[in-house]
N, C-alpha and C positions, 0 to 999 in steps of 0.2 A: 504493500500500500504506500509506504513512504517513498519508494522509488517511483511509483506512478505519479505521486504528487510532485516530486522533484522534476521528473521528466516533463510534466505538464507545465510547470512554471518556467522551465528552461525553454521549451518550444514557444510558449507565449511571448517570452522576451526576444527570442529569435525573430518572430514575426513582427511584433509591435515596435521593437526598437531596431534590431539589426537590419530589417528590411523596410518596415513602414517608415521609420525616421531616416535611417542612414543610407539607404540605397540612393538617396539624393546626391551624396558625395561623388560616387563614380559617374553619376549622370551629368554632373555639372559640365565636364568638358564636351560631352555630346550636345547638350542644350546650347552651350555657347557657340559651338561650331555650326549649329543649325539656326543661329540668330534668335533663339527663343529667349535667351538671357545674355547679359553682359556680366563681366566680373563684379561690377558694382551692384547690379540688380540681383545677382546670385546671392550676395551677402544679405540684401534686404529680404529676399524670399526665405532664406534660412532664418532670418530673425522672426519672420511670421510663424515659422515652424516652432520656434522656441517660445514665442508668445502663447501659442496654442498649448504647448506643453505646460507652461506655467498655469494657465487657466484650468487645464485638466487635473493637474496635480493638486491645486488648491481646492477644487471641488471634491476630489476623492478624499482629501484629508478631512473634510468637514461633513461628508455625506453620512446620513443616519438611515436612510431608506433607499430601496432600489439599488443596492450595492452590486448585486450580481448582474443586473441589467446594464449598469455602467461598464462592468467588466466585459460582458458579451459585446456591447457596442464598441468598446475599445478594440477588441480583437477583430470583430467583423469589419469595423471601419478601416482598420489598417489594411485589410485585404481589398475591400471595395475601392478605397480611394487610391490605392496603388494602381489598380486597373484603370481608374478614371483619369489618372495623371497622363495616360497615353494620348488623350484627346486635347490636353492643354498645350497651347503653342505660344504663350507669351507670359511675361513676368506677373501680370495681374492675376491670371487664372492659376498659375503655379503657386502664387502667394496665398490665394484663398484656399486652395487644396492643402497646402502645407500648414496653414493655420488650423484647419479642422483635423487633419491627421495628427498634428501635434497634440491637440486635446485628447484624441483617442489614445495615443501612446502614453500620455500622462495618466489617464485612468488606468490603463493596463499595467503600467509600471508600479504604481503605488498599491493597487489592489491585489495584484498577483503576488507582490512581495509580502504584503501583510498576510494573505491567505496561506502561502506556502510556509512562511515562518511559523505561523500558529499551528498548522497541521503537522509539520515536521517536529515541532516541540512536543506536541501531544503524543506523537509516535515514538518519542525518545530518540529521534535522529536529527537534532538541530544542526549538526555539522554539514548535512546535505544542503542547507540554505545557501552556503557559499557557492556550491556548484550551480545552483539556479542562476546566479549572476554571471555565469559564463555565457548565457544565452545571447546577449547583445553582441559579444565578441564573435561567437560562432556565426551569427547572422551577418555581421560585417564581413567576415572571411568568405562566407558563401556568396554574398552579393558582389564582393570584390572579384572573386574568381569568375562569377558569371559575367561581370563587366569585361574581363579579359576576353572571354569567348565571344561576347557581344561585339566588341570592337574588331576581333579577328574576322567575324562574319560580316562586318560592315552594316549591322542593323541600325535603324534609326532610333532616336530617343524614345519615340512612341512604342515601337516594337519592344524595346528593352523594358519599358514599364510593364508591358504585358507579360514578359518572361518572369519578372520579379513577382507579379501578381499570381501567376500560376504556382510558383514555388510556395508563396505564402499560403495560398488556399490549400494545397496538398498537406502542408505541415499542420494547419489548423484541423483538418479532417482527421489527421493521425491521432490527435490528443483530445478531440471534442468530448469523448465519453468520460474523461477524467476531470473535466472542469467542475467547479462547485455548482451544486444544484440550487434552484430557486428556494429561498428560505434558509439556506445554510448559515447565512450571517444574521438571521433575524431572531436570534435568541437574546434574552436579556443579558446585558453586560454587568459585570461586577462594578459597583460604584467605587470610584477612586477619587482621591483629592485632585483638584484642578492642577494642571501642570504649571510649575513655577520655573521661569527661565533663569536658571542660575548663570553665573559668569562662565562656567565651562560650557553650558549649552549654547549661550550666545556666541562664544568663540567658535564652537563647532559649526553653527549655522553660517557665520561669516566665512569660516575656512572653506566650507563646502560650496558656498556661493562663489568664492574666488576660484575654486577648483573648476566649477562649471564654466566660468569665463576663460580660465587659462587653457583648458584642453580643447574648447570648441573650435578655435581657429584652425589648428592643424587637423582636427577631426573633420572639418567641413571642406578645407581647401588643399589637403595634401595631394589629392588626385590632380587638381588643377595646377598646383605648383609643379608637380612632376611632368605634366603634359606641356607646360610652358617652358620648363628648363630643358626637357629632353623630348621634343615633339615626335621624333622618329624611333624612340627606344621602346621595345617591347617590355623590357625590364621595368620601365617607369610605371607601366600599368599594374605591376604587382605591389606597389607601395601600399595601396589600400587593403588588399588581402593580408599583407604583412601586419598592418595595424590591427586587424581583427584577430588574426592568429595569435599575435602577441598578447592581446587582451585575455584570451583563453588561457594561455600559458601563465600570465600574471595571476589569474585566479587560482590556478593549480599551485603556484608557488606560495600564494597567500595562505592556502590551506596547509601546505607542508610546514610553513614557518610560523604557524599560529601560536606556537609555544614560546617564541622569542619576544621578549619585552612585553609591552602593553599595546593594546589596539591603537591608542592615540599616537604612540611613538611610531608604530609601523605606518600609520596613515601619514604622519609628517614626512617620513623618509620617501614614501611613494610620491607625494606631491613635489618634493625637491627633485626626485629623479625625472618626473614629468617636466619640470621647469628646465632641467638640463636638456631634455629631448627637444623642447620648443626652441631653445637657443641653437641646438645643433641643426635643426631644420632651416634656421635662418642664416647661421654663420658658417657652417661647415661646407666646403666646396664639393661640387660633384654630387653623384648619387649617394655617396656615403652619408651626407648630412640628412637627406630625406629618409634614408633607411634607419639611421640612428634615431631620428625623430619619431618615425613610425614605431620602432621597437620600444622606446622609452615612454612615449605618450600613450601608445596603445597598451603596453604592458601595465601601465598604472591606471588606465581609464576605469576598468571595472573593479580593480582593487580599491580605488578611492571610494567608489560607490559602496561596495560591501563593507569596508572598514568604517566608513562614516555612519552607515546604518547600524553596524554593530556597536560602535561607540555611543551612538544615540540611545540604543536599547540599554546599554550599561548605565548611562546617566539617568534615564527615565524609563525603567522597565515596565511600568504600568500604562505607558502611553505610546505603544509601539506604532500603531497606525498614524496617530497624530504626528509623531516625530518623523516617520517616513514621509508624510505629506509635507511637513514644514521644511525638512531638509531638501526634498525634491523641488519644492517651490523656490527656495533660495538658489538651488542649482539652476533652475530654469531661468531665474532672473539673470544670473551670470551668463548663461548661454544666450539670452536675448541681447545683452549688452555686447557680447563678443562680435557677432556679425555686423552690428551697427558700427563698431570700432573698425572692422575690416573695410566696410563701405566708405567710411571717412578716409581711411588710409589710401584706398585705391583712387578715391576722388581727388585727394590732395597730391598724391605722389605717383599714381598709376601703378603702385606696387602694394602687395599684401604684406611684405616682409616687415616694414616698420611696426605694424601692429603686433607682431610676434614678440617683440621685446617687452611690450606692456603685458602680454599674456604670461610670459615667463616670470616677470616680477610678481604678478598676482599669485602664481603657484608657490613661489618662494615664501611670500607673506602668509599664505594659507597654511603652509607647513609649520611656520613659527607659531601661529596661533594655537595649534593643537599639540605642540611638542610636550608641554607640561600641563598636567592636570592639577588644578589648584583647589578643587573642592574636596 
């Protein structure tokens, strides 16, 4: 039973996050080539995605009724809107679709994380919760490898969206029978004291918000940076799959190293390594900089998510869903600011790279905020 729950959570995050949200990244070069987007408008469309994610996460955090319906809509919406993206041909339509699919993925992320954590704890297998968070990385790796095949076949951006939609649909059908049934979350909850935001909790929220800002620029634009720097290189197309595969490996390492130090210290180290990766993507010459950036940023991407939620549960054990929503909301705010920063950078300098320095600084500060627990 516990394995089915973990598999269900894993696949939901593959679909809602790895495909629904992040298939946009390898699509950016195709859409720019077909004049659907420019580099600046791509940043603004991405910002719409993160605004939707913010709204979905905030709603999921506060929801008291129809929780399963939100989860079903989040998963189904990720599939349907991926298909619908095939008919969009300009920044306005892509922006509207990204806004809605962002809200759907925000619902799915917060609710499936809360449900799997609760069910796995009841089954005495809380350690499997970390494996669930490998889902977005696996989805990114899958969508990235599909993108390589798509470019090799010379498919259009619209045809590529259809390919991603088919993959997402098949995966949902695979785990549909394991999803929570209607009414499963409608039992009376034990009354607990209202959550008080202590200094440690506030620093965690700020840190996680900065983490969202810091990682999102390379996560959104690595494929486009590789395409610009090495337009005729097949290897450049593998930068995004490397990012996703590194995220899965990072989660595995997080599980293996869970006995070393405290969760907040491991989180700080992860954020600092991501900061180094962002600087590498900006400053290191040749393909080595992009690969180093993909390995370090990707490797820390899901670790930062899992460790932040773990630390949040340690600080507020009776408010797991609220903390998951609060942290995800802060993360979404950071993600929203990131593409706006990139759009300003490309508008002022015609280059994305200056914004990467700001992103790296945010990650370093985020690590400092959580290094010491003061409570």
